[in-house]
C-alpha positions as CSV (number, residue, x, y, z in Angstrom):
1,X,11.1,41.1,18.0
2,X,7.9,39.2,16.3
3,X,9.0,35.8,16.7
4,X,9.4,36.3,20.7
5,X,6.0,38.1,21.1
6,X,4.5,35.1,19.0
7,X,6.4,33.0,21.4
8,X,5.2,34.9,24.6
9,X,1.4,35.0,23.2
10,X,1.2,31.4,22.6
11,X,2.1,30.8,26.4
12,X,-0.3,32.8,27.5
13,X,-3.5,30.9,24.8
14,X,-1.6,27.3,26.3
15,X,-2.4,29.2,29.9
16,X,-5.4,30.5,29.4
17,X,-6.5,26.7,27.6
18,X,-5.5,24.4,30.7
19,X,-7.3,26.9,33.1
20,X,-10.5,26.2,30.7
21,X,-9.4,22.3,31.1
22,X,-9.0,22.6,34.4
23,X,-12.3,24.2,35.6
24,X,-14.4,21.9,33.2
25,X,-12.8,18.9,35.5
26,X,-12.7,20.1,38.0
27,X,-16.4,20.6,37.8
28,X,-17.1,16.6,36.6
29,X,-16.2,15.4,40.4
30,X,-15.2,12.5,38.6
31,X,-12.1,10.2,39.8
32,X,-9.8,12.2,37.8
33,X,-7.7,13.3,40.3
34,X,-4.5,12.8,38.7
35,X,-5.1,13.9,35.3
36,X,-6.7,17.4,37.3
37,X,-3.3,17.4,39.0
38,X,-1.5,17.0,35.7
39,X,-3.1,20.1,34.2
40,X,-2.0,22.3,37.8
41,X,1.6,21.2,37.5
42,X,1.6,22.1,33.4
43,X,0.2,25.1,34.2
44,X,2.6,26.4,36.8
45,X,5.3,25.7,34.3
46,X,3.7,28.1,31.9
47,X,2.8,30.4,34.9
48,X,6.5,30.2,35.5
49,X,7.8,30.8,32.3
50,X,5.3,34.5,31.7
51,X,6.7,35.6,35.3
52,X,10.3,35.1,34.1
53,X,9.9,37.0,30.7
54,X,10.4,40.9,31.5
55,X,7.5,42.1,29.9
56,X,3.6,43.1,30.7
57,X,1.8,40.3,30.2
58,X,-2.2,41.0,30.9
59,X,-5.8,39.9,29.7
60,X,-8.6,41.3,29.9
61,X,-12.0,40.1,28.8
62,X,-15.2,41.8,27.1
63,X,-16.4,43.8,30.1
64,X,-12.7,45.2,30.3
65,X,-11.4,43.2,33.9
66,X,-8.3,42.2,34.4
67,X,-8.0,38.2,34.0
68,X,-4.4,37.9,34.6
69,X,-1.1,39.3,35.5
70,X,2.4,38.0,35.4
71,X,4.4,39.8,37.8
72,X,6.0,41.9,36.2
73,X,2.7,43.4,35.4
74,X,1.3,43.2,39.0
75,X,4.9,45.2,40.4
76,X,4.0,48.5,37.4
77,X,0.4,48.4,38.6
78,X,1.3,47.9,42.6
79,X,-1.1,45.0,42.9
80,X,-0.5,42.4,45.3
81,X,-1.5,38.9,45.6
82,X,-4.6,38.4,42.9
83,X,-6.5,41.1,44.5
84,X,-6.6,42.2,40.2
85,X,-8.7,39.7,39.6
86,X,-11.9,40.7,38.0
87,X,-11.3,44.3,38.8
88,X,-12.0,47.1,35.7
89,X,-9.5,48.5,34.4
90,X,-10.6,51.4,34.3
91,X,-10.1,51.4,38.0
92,X,-6.8,51.6,37.7
93,X,-5.8,54.3,34.5
94,X,-7.5,57.8,33.8
95,X,-9.9,58.0,31.4
96,X,-7.9,59.0,28.7
97,X,-6.1,55.2,28.8
98,X,-9.5,53.2,29.9
99,X,-11.1,55.0,26.0
100,X,-7.3,53.9,24.2
101,X,-7.4,50.3,25.7
102,X,-11.4,49.6,25.0
103,X,-10.7,51.2,21.0
104,X,-7.7,48.9,20.3
105,X,-9.2,45.4,22.1
106,X,-12.3,46.8,20.6
107,X,-10.2,45.5,17.0
108,X,-9.5,43.0,18.1
109,X,-12.5,41.4,19.5
110,X,-14.8,42.8,16.0
111,X,-12.3,41.2,13.9
112,X,-10.6,38.9,15.9
113,X,-7.0,39.8,14.7
114,X,-3.9,41.1,16.5
115,X,-2.1,44.1,16.1
116,X,1.0,46.8,17.9
117,X,0.7,50.0,18.8
118,X,2.9,52.5,20.6
119,X,1.5,54.7,23.2
120,X,3.0,56.3,26.2
121,X,1.5,56.0,29.4
122,X,0.3,58.8,31.2
123,X,1.6,56.8,34.6
124,X,4.6,57.6,34.4
125,X,5.9,59.1,30.7
126,X,7.5,56.0,29.5
127,X,6.7,54.5,26.1
128,X,5.7,50.9,25.0
129,X,5.3,48.7,22.3
130,X,1.6,46.6,22.9
131,X,0.9,43.8,20.9
132,X,-2.8,42.3,21.6
133,X,-3.7,38.9,20.5
134,X,-6.9,37.6,20.9
135,X,-7.7,33.7,22.7
136,X,-10.4,32.0,21.5
137,X,-12.3,29.1,23.3
138,X,-12.6,25.5,21.8
139,X,-15.4,27.0,19.4
140,X,-13.9,29.5,18.2
141,X,-15.2,32.3,20.4
142,X,-12.5,35.1,22.0
143,X,-12.6,34.7,25.8
144,X,-10.0,37.8,26.0
145,X,-7.5,39.2,24.7
146,X,-3.3,39.0,25.2
147,X,-2.1,42.4,25.9
148,X,2.4,42.2,25.7
149,X,3.6,45.6,26.7
150,X,7.1,45.6,26.3
151,X,9.0,48.8,27.6
152,X,10.6,50.9,24.7
153,X,11.2,53.9,26.5
154,X,15.0,53.0,25.8
155,X,14.7,53.0,21.7
156,X,12.4,55.6,22.2
157,X,14.8,58.0,23.5
158,X,17.6,57.2,21.1
159,X,15.6,57.3,18.2
160,X,14.8,61.0,19.4
161,X,18.6,62.0,19.8
162,X,19.6,60.5,16.7
163,X,16.6,62.6,15.0
164,X,18.3,65.0,16.3
165,X,21.4,65.0,15.3
166,X,20.2,64.1,11.5
167,X,18.6,68.3,11.6
168,X,21.4,69.7,13.7
169,X,24.9,71.1,12.4
170,X,27.8,69.7,14.3
171,X,29.8,73.0,14.7
172,X,27.3,75.2,15.2
173,X,24.5,73.1,17.0
174,X,21.8,75.2,14.7
175,X,19.9,73.0,12.8
176,X,21.5,71.9,9.3
177,X,20.2,72.4,6.3
178,X,18.1,69.4,6.3
179,X,16.6,70.4,9.7
180,X,15.6,73.8,8.8
181,X,13.5,72.3,5.3
182,X,11.8,70.1,8.2
183,X,10.7,72.7,10.4
184,X,10.4,76.0,8.0
185,X,7.9,73.7,6.4
186,X,5.7,73.8,9.2
187,X,6.3,77.6,10.0
188,X,4.9,78.0,6.0
189,X,1.6,75.9,7.7
190,X,1.0,78.7,10.2
191,X,1.4,81.8,8.2
192,X,-1.0,80.3,5.9
193,X,-3.5,79.2,8.2
194,X,-3.0,83.1,9.9
195,X,-2.5,84.4,6.4
196,X,0.2,86.9,7.8
197,X,3.8,87.1,6.4
198,X,7.1,86.6,7.6
199,X,10.2,88.0,6.9
200,X,13.5,85.3,6.3
201,X,17.3,86.6,7.3
202,X,19.7,85.1,4.8
203,X,23.3,85.8,5.8
204,X,26.7,85.0,4.2
205,X,29.9,85.8,6.3
206,X,31.5,88.4,4.2
207,X,35.8,86.4,3.6
208,X,35.7,83.7,4.9
209,X,37.9,82.0,2.8
210,X,40.4,84.6,3.7
211,X,40.4,83.3,7.1
212,X,40.6,80.6,6.2
213,X,43.3,81.2,4.3
214,X,45.8,82.9,6.5
215,X,44.8,82.2,9.8
216,X,44.0,78.5,9.0
217,X,40.5,76.2,9.1
218,X,40.5,76.4,12.8
219,X,40.0,79.8,13.4
220,X,37.6,79.7,10.1
221,X,35.8,77.6,12.6
222,X,35.7,79.3,15.5
223,X,34.2,82.4,13.5
224,X,31.8,80.2,12.1
225,X,30.6,78.9,15.6
226,X,31.0,82.8,16.6
227,X,28.5,83.3,13.9
228,X,25.8,80.6,15.4
229,X,26.0,82.6,19.4
230,X,26.1,85.4,17.8
231,X,22.6,84.9,16.6
232,X,21.4,82.4,18.7
233,X,21.7,85.4,20.8
234,X,19.9,87.6,18.7
235,X,16.8,85.9,18.0
236,X,14.7,83.9,19.9
237,X,14.4,80.3,20.6
238,X,11.0,80.3,19.5
239,X,13.3,80.6,15.9
240,X,14.7,78.5,13.4
241,X,18.5,79.1,13.2
242,X,20.4,77.9,10.4
243,X,23.9,77.1,8.9
244,X,22.3,75.2,5.9
245,X,25.8,75.7,3.8
246,X,30.0,76.3,4.3
247,X,29.2,80.1,5.5
248,X,25.8,80.7,5.1
249,X,23.2,80.5,8.1
250,X,19.2,81.7,7.5
251,X,17.1,83.0,10.0
252,X,13.2,82.6,9.9
253,X,11.1,84.3,10.9
254,X,13.3,87.6,12.0
255,X,9.9,89.4,12.0
256,X,6.2,89.7,10.7
257,X,5.3,92.2,8.7
258,X,4.1,94.0,11.8
259,X,7.4,94.3,12.7
260,X,10.4,97.6,11.8
261,X,12.8,94.9,10.1
262,X,14.9,97.7,10.1
263,X,15.6,97.7,13.5
264,X,15.7,94.0,14.0
265,X,18.7,94.2,11.3
266,X,20.5,96.7,12.7
267,X,20.5,94.8,15.8
268,X,22.1,92.2,14.6
269,X,24.5,94.3,12.9
270,X,25.4,96.4,16.3
271,X,26.3,92.9,18.2
272,X,28.4,92.4,15.0
273,X,30.7,95.4,16.1
274,X,30.2,94.9,20.2
275,X,31.6,91.3,19.4
276,X,34.7,93.1,17.0
277,X,35.6,94.8,19.4
278,X,35.4,92.9,22.3
279,X,37.6,89.8,21.1
280,X,40.4,91.7,19.1
281,X,40.7,89.6,16.5
282,X,43.2,90.0,13.6
283,X,40.1,90.1,11.3
284,X,36.6,91.4,11.6
285,X,33.4,88.7,11.1
286,X,30.9,90.9,9.5
287,X,27.9,89.8,7.6
288,X,25.8,90.3,4.2
289,X,22.5,90.0,5.0
290,X,19.0,89.9,2.8
291,X,15.9,89.5,3.5
292,X,13.5,87.6,2.0
293,X,9.4,88.3,2.6
294,X,7.3,85.3,2.6
295,X,4.0,85.7,1.5
296,X,0.4,84.3,2.4
297,X,-1.1,85.9,-0.5
298,X,1.3,85.3,-3.0
299,X,3.2,82.0,-1.6
300,X,6.4,80.3,-2.7
301,X,8.6,77.5,-1.7
302,X,11.0,77.0,0.5
303,X,13.3,76.5,-2.0
304,X,12.1,79.7,-4.1
305,X,12.6,82.0,-0.7
306,X,16.6,80.6,-0.6
307,X,17.0,81.8,-3.5
308,X,15.3,85.2,-2.9
309,X,16.8,85.6,0.2
310,X,20.4,84.9,-2.0
311,X,20.0,87.4,-4.6
312,X,19.0,90.6,-1.5
313,X,22.5,89.2,-0.3
314,X,24.5,89.4,-2.8
315,X,23.3,92.8,-3.9
316,X,24.1,93.9,-0.1
317,X,27.9,91.9,-0.3
318,X,28.0,93.6,-3.8
319,X,27.3,97.4,-2.4
320,X,30.0,97.0,0.9
321,X,32.7,96.0,-1.7
322,X,31.8,98.5,-3.4
323,X,32.5,101.0,-0.9
324,X,35.9,99.6,0.4
């Protein structure tokens, strides 16, 4: 892509140079008509090449006025002909986008160096990769900045889809372990700022091996999916619900230190009872659970909180087995 962008910038640079020479020659009013015509022909060839490119290309001077636009950019802006010439950028863009362009082009004017930057347009909510390059006069001073704007919206959508896929468990649609760690880290930062402790639920499906061995792995997968659905039904969309292992699930936050955590857990257990009574499988789905506390006054890592929850969950599982 870099070579492609460089070629486009070179075309624009040469087009501007030809325009400059053309103006100088025309002002001489000498017997150079053939040379002037040759330059005009060359300019038309470059214009044709620039207009054939499927990217927006335009030039801005140091007063942030339009000097040139290719057809692609004129279409996007809704301009006809050359009515844009000499018009200020701010007339057609929001104050935020104008400030953004001024900031970036000023860097090019000041340093004389090219830059690239991704930007989301407020005009149509599309993503663009901007390549900004200086256009110099013969004496080396910068007279304009060439901007090539490549629409990368589809690429950004694909990038986001891949990012989401890398964080989501394919079977249950919940977050996977990686997704849990990524989002929980932000949650811990919020808890630290607010100085408010939160609860994390660590749950494990009881008798999962037996379900797989007796009824088959397909039925085992169905049980995992149903647990995921039950958890999503019981907790808020904003909560992080994840499958972090084979039959291990985590929900954070299931509440804060101000909440009655026992009632929250009772509600989940009631949902499991309702599910078992309605589905009438040859097996029951149940969870062993441990509730760990993240305390900002005594912070710990995500891994340490998981270990704490795991220990409490196994304590619950052991107590349930002792009763049966």
